[in-house]
C-alpha positions in Angstrom: 131.2 98.9 250.8 131.8 100.5 247.9 132.7 104.1 247.4 130.7 104.8 244.1 127.5 105.8 244.1 124.8 103.8 242.7 123.8 104.1 239.1 120.0 104.8 240.5 121.3 107.6 242.7 123.7 109.5 240.3 122.0 112.8 239.2 121.0 112.6 235.7 121.0 115.2 232.8 117.8 115.1 230.8 119.2 115.7 227.1 116.5 117.0 224.8 116.6 114.6 222.1 115.1 116.6 219.3 117.3 119.9 218.9 120.3 117.4 219.7 119.4 115.3 216.9 118.8 118.6 214.2 122.1 120.3 215.6 124.4 117.5 214.9 122.1 116.5 211.6 123.0 120.2 210.3 126.3 120.4 211.7 127.3 117.3 209.9 125.1 117.9 206.7 126.9 121.5 206.6 130.3 120.6 206.9 130.0 117.9 204.0 128.4 120.7 201.9 131.2 122.8 202.1 133.7 120.3 201.9 132.2 119.6 198.3 130.9 123.3 197.4 133.9 125.3 199.0 136.5 123.5 200.3 137.7 121.0 203.2 139.4 124.2 205.0 135.8 125.9 204.6 134.2 122.9 206.3 136.7 122.6 208.8 136.2 126.3 210.0 132.5 125.6 210.1 133.5 122.7 212.8 135.6 125.2 214.6 132.7 127.8 214.4 130.4 124.8 216.2 133.2 123.9 218.7 133.4 127.3 219.9 129.6 127.2 220.1 129.8 124.2 222.6 132.6 126.3 224.3 130.6 129.7 224.6 127.7 127.7 225.6 129.1 125.2 228.5 131.4 127.7 229.9 128.5 130.3 230.0 131.7 132.4 228.5 129.5 135.9 228.3 131.5 139.3 228.3 128.3 140.7 228.7 127.4 139.6 232.1 131.3 139.2 232.9 131.8 142.9 232.9 128.4 143.9 234.7 128.7 142.0 237.6 132.0 143.7 238.1 130.6 147.2 237.4 127.6 146.4 239.7 128.7 144.1 242.4 132.9 144.1 242.2 133.1 140.3 241.2 135.9 139.9 238.5 136.0 136.3 237.9 134.6 136.5 234.6 137.3 139.6 233.7 139.9 137.4 235.1 139.1 134.5 232.6 139.5 136.9 230.0 142.8 138.5 231.0 144.0 134.4 231.3 142.6 133.8 227.8 144.4 137.1 226.4 147.7 136.2 228.1 147.7 132.7 226.3 146.3 134.0 223.6 149.5 136.4 223.1 151.8 134.0 223.8 150.2 131.9 220.7 149.4 134.7 218.2 152.3 137.1 218.6 155.1 134.8 217.0 153.1 133.7 214.5 152.0 137.2 213.5 155.9 138.5 213.6 156.8 135.5 211.6 154.1 136.1 209.0 153.4 132.7 208.6 152.1 129.5 210.6 152.6 125.7 209.5 153.9 127.4 206.3 150.9 129.5 205.4 150.8 133.3 205.4 149.0 134.9 208.5 148.2 138.6 209.4 146.3 140.1 212.3 143.3 141.9 212.9 144.9 145.5 213.1 142.6 148.7 212.5 143.2 152.3 212.8 142.6 154.0 216.7 140.7 156.8 216.4 137.4 158.5 216.7 135.2 156.0 215.5 136.9 153.4 217.4 136.0 155.3 220.8 132.4 156.5 219.7 131.7 153.0 218.0 133.1 151.0 221.2 131.1 152.8 223.7 128.0 152.5 221.7 128.6 149.0 221.5 129.0 148.7 225.3 125.8 150.1 225.7 124.3 147.9 223.5 126.0 144.9 225.3 123.7 145.5 228.3 120.5 146.3 226.8 120.4 143.8 224.4 121.4 141.4 226.8 124.9 140.0 224.8 128.0 140.7 222.8 128.6 139.6 219.4 129.5 135.5 220.5 127.1 136.2 223.0 124.1 136.9 220.9 125.0 134.0 219.0 125.6 131.1 221.7 122.3 132.5 223.1 120.1 132.2 220.0 121.6 128.8 219.8 120.9 128.0 223.1 117.1 128.6 222.5 116.9 132.5 223.7 113.8 133.9 221.8 114.8 137.1 223.1 118.2 137.3 221.6 116.8 136.5 218.2 115.3 140.2 218.6 118.6 141.3 219.5 120.4 139.6 216.5 118.0 140.7 214.2 118.7 144.8 215.4 122.3 143.6 215.3 122.1 142.8 211.5 120.3 146.2 211.2 122.4 148.1 213.0 125.6 146.9 211.0 123.8 147.7 207.9 123.3 151.0 208.6 126.8 151.4 210.3 128.1 150.1 206.9 126.1 153.2 205.3 127.7 155.6 207.7 131.3 154.5 207.6 132.7 157.2 205.3 131.8 160.2 207.5 133.5 158.3 210.4 136.6 157.1 209.1 137.0 160.8 208.1 137.5 162.0 211.5 140.6 162.0 212.9 142.4 158.6 213.6 145.6 157.1 214.0 147.0 154.5 211.2 147.0 151.0 211.9 149.5 150.3 214.8 150.8 146.9 215.7 152.8 146.2 218.9 154.5 143.7 217.5 155.8 145.4 214.8 156.4 148.7 216.4 157.8 147.6 219.8 159.4 143.8 218.6 157.8 140.5 220.0 159.4 140.2 222.9 158.6 143.7 224.3 155.1 143.5 223.2 154.7 140.4 225.1 156.1 141.7 228.3 154.0 144.9 228.0 150.6 143.2 227.1 151.3 140.4 230.0 152.3 143.3 232.5 148.9 145.3 231.7 146.9 141.8 232.3 148.1 141.2 235.3 147.5 144.8 236.4 143.8 144.2 235.5 143.8 140.9 237.5 145.2 142.7 240.6 142.6 145.4 240.3 139.8 142.7 240.1 141.5 141.1 243.2 141.5 144.0 245.3 138.2 145.6 243.9 136.2 142.0 245.0 137.8 141.4 248.0 137.2 145.0 249.2 133.5 144.5 248.3 133.1 141.0 249.5 135.8 140.2 251.9 137.0 137.4 249.7 137.1 135.9 246.2 133.5 134.9 245.5 133.4 131.6 244.0 132.5 131.7 240.2 131.9 128.1 239.6 130.1 125.3 241.5 131.3 121.6 240.2 128.3 119.7 238.7 127.2 116.6 240.5 126.1 114.6 237.6 128.3 112.5 236.0 129.6 114.0 232.5 130.3 117.8 233.3 132.6 117.9 230.3 130.1 116.7 228.0 126.8 118.3 229.6 128.5 121.5 230.9 128.9 123.7 232.8 132.7 124.4 232.6 135.1 126.3 234.8 135.7 129.5 233.3 139.7 129.0 232.9 138.4 125.8 230.8 136.5 127.9 228.7 139.1 130.7 228.3 142.0 128.0 227.1 139.4 126.5 224.7 138.7 129.8 223.2 142.2 130.8 222.8 143.1 127.3 221.1 140.2 127.5 218.9 140.9 131.2 217.7 144.2 130.1 217.2 142.7 126.8 215.0 141.1 130.0 213.2 144.3 131.8 212.4 145.6 128.4 211.1 143.0 127.7 208.6 141.8 131.2 207.6 145.1 133.1 208.0 143.5 135.7 210.4 142.1 135.3 213.8 138.3 135.0 214.7 136.1 137.7 213.7 132.2 137.9 214.2 130.1 140.9 213.3 131.2 141.7 209.6 128.9 138.6 208.5 126.0 140.9 210.0 126.6 143.4 207.9 127.2 141.2 204.9 123.8 139.5 205.8 122.0 143.1 206.1 123.6 144.4 202.9 122.4 141.2 201.0 119.1 141.4 202.3 118.6 144.7 201.6 119.8 143.8 198.1 117.1 141.4 197.9 114.3 144.3 198.6 115.5 146.4 195.4 118.1 148.8 197.9 121.4 149.1 195.6 124.0 148.6 198.5 126.6 147.6 196.3 126.9 151.3 195.3 127.8 152.5 199.1 131.1 153.4 199.5 131.8 150.6 202.0 130.6 147.8 199.8 132.7 149.3 196.9 135.9 148.0 198.1 137.4 145.1 196.4 137.0 142.7 199.2 133.7 143.9 200.3 132.2 143.9 197.1 133.4 140.5 196.0 132.1 139.0 199.3 128.8 140.6 198.5 128.7 139.0 195.3 129.5 135.8 196.8 127.2 133.0 198.3 127.4 133.0 201.9 129.1 129.8 201.8 132.2 131.5 200.6 132.4 134.0 203.6 134.7 132.3 206.2 132.9 134.9 209.1 129.2 133.8 207.9 129.9 130.2 208.1 131.7 130.1 211.7 128.6 132.1 213.1 126.4 129.5 211.3 128.5 127.1 212.8 128.1 128.9 216.6 124.8 128.9 216.6 124.3 125.2 215.9 127.2 124.0 218.5 125.1 125.8 220.9 121.9 124.6 220.0 123.9 121.2 220.5 125.7 122.1 223.8 122.0 123.3 225.0 120.6 119.9 224.2 123.2 118.0 226.2 122.5 120.2 229.1 118.9 119.5 228.9 118.3 123.4 228.7 116.9 123.7 225.2 113.5 124.9 225.9 112.6 128.3 223.9 109.8 130.7 225.4 108.5 132.7 223.0 106.5 135.5 225.5 109.0 138.4 225.9 107.8 141.4 228.3 107.5 144.8 226.5 110.2 146.8 228.2 112.6 143.7 227.6 111.6 143.6 223.8 112.3 147.3 223.4 115.7 146.9 225.3 116.6 144.1 222.7 115.7 146.0 219.7 117.6 148.9 220.8 120.4 147.5 222.0 120.8 145.4 219.3 120.8 148.3 216.9 123.7 149.8 219.0 125.5 146.5 218.9 125.5 146.6 215.4 126.1 150.2 214.8 129.0 150.4 217.1 131.0 147.4 215.8 130.8 149.0 212.2 132.1 152.2 213.6 135.0 150.4 216.0 136.0 148.0 213.3 134.9 145.1 215.2 133.3 143.6 218.4 134.1 142.1 222.0 135.9 139.3 219.5 137.2 140.9 216.4 138.3 143.9 218.1 138.9 143.1 221.3 139.9 139.6 221.8 141.3 139.1 218.4 142.5 142.7 218.3 144.4 142.4 221.5 146.1 138.9 220.5 146.7 140.7 216.9 148.8 143.2 218.5 146.6 146.3 217.2 146.4 149.4 219.5 142.7 149.6 218.3 142.2 147.0 220.6 143.0 148.3 223.9 141.4 151.8 222.9 138.3 149.3 222.1 138.4 147.5 225.6 138.4 151.1 227.4 135.6 153.0 225.6 133.5 149.7 225.5 134.0 149.1 229.4 132.8 153.0 229.8 129.7 152.2 227.3 129.0 149.1 229.6 129.0 151.3 233.0 126.0 153.3 231.6 124.4 150.7 230.1 124.1 149.1 233.5 122.7 151.9 234.9 120.2 151.4 232.2 118.9 148.0 232.5 116.6 148.8 235.3 114.8 151.2 233.4 113.8 148.3 230.9 113.0 145.7 233.4 116.3 143.8 233.6 118.1 142.5 236.0 121.5 143.8 237.3 123.2 140.7 239.4 124.4 141.2 242.7 125.3 139.2 245.6 125.2 140.4 249.3 128.3 141.1 250.7 130.2 139.2 253.3 132.8 139.7 255.8 133.6 135.7 255.6 
């Protein structure tokens, strides 16, 4: 007798062909257009964005839900995956940033000031994560995956980002430290060791909390039974963490700086406002050389915008492969209100904090920026508060029953 299951008995995945075809077509067409109109490097970054979308969707690598289940139920698998991602990330990024070059090209980290605006902005962002239902990367990949509620969050995110740029002169005038790079301040080896120690301590805390709550570590991944889990998902969290690190490193190599998300939302909002007659170009935030150039140029010239669009299409591709692309257009009123409020908080908070869970937390920490660690603490506090607010808007707080097993 053969040990292999007969084809008729194998679980199958019902691929949704229409969104699969649309997403593939747009990814290929976009890459071809960018290679012709901008540069092959911009086209490559677009493809990296699409791969990030596939990874985020198939690994369900959400920062929001990972923090929420730890806060509410003591389950730390998501946080441990984030620490794995960061530990591998600093091992890759710190040497390159210390040298200032990667594969012969200049590179720089996302190192920003740490101060009042980061504390306030990250705390606001943390609340927005729980009400909006996602972080920056989570909003994009769930929109691509067919979540109509997250389209509302994304629109609020863009509006909040625009408002944040209008208020930035006030927030940056408040007390803050100059940008501090741990790599530059401590040196390469001490910075690596210090970061690894902190990551290990956070992992240890999650293990202790989870075992006290549940008596054991709760399984975070069930191996799918269908033929090709790597093609159709879901992936283990660890695989998602490692893939995100590699793709962020590819972003560094191609663009000269790490992965970011939310600056594009501010840019889209400013361009939309300008289109209806608002003179955003005269705002202090948009008067700096880099921001003025971005505002004047087509979206195709902006690395972050190109990658964000790639993430949405990559997630759409992944959802189609998984057979789960099925938008539902009815949104309960309280959930709709939470999406609007959460999106506004996400956008506003991200501008104040010099980034989001990607640009400030992930890329900030692997850049060695002190503000990345400050962001983590303040945003986690905001998530605690936001998690407690979720039931008021009819939003679920996931829990499993404690066990002594």
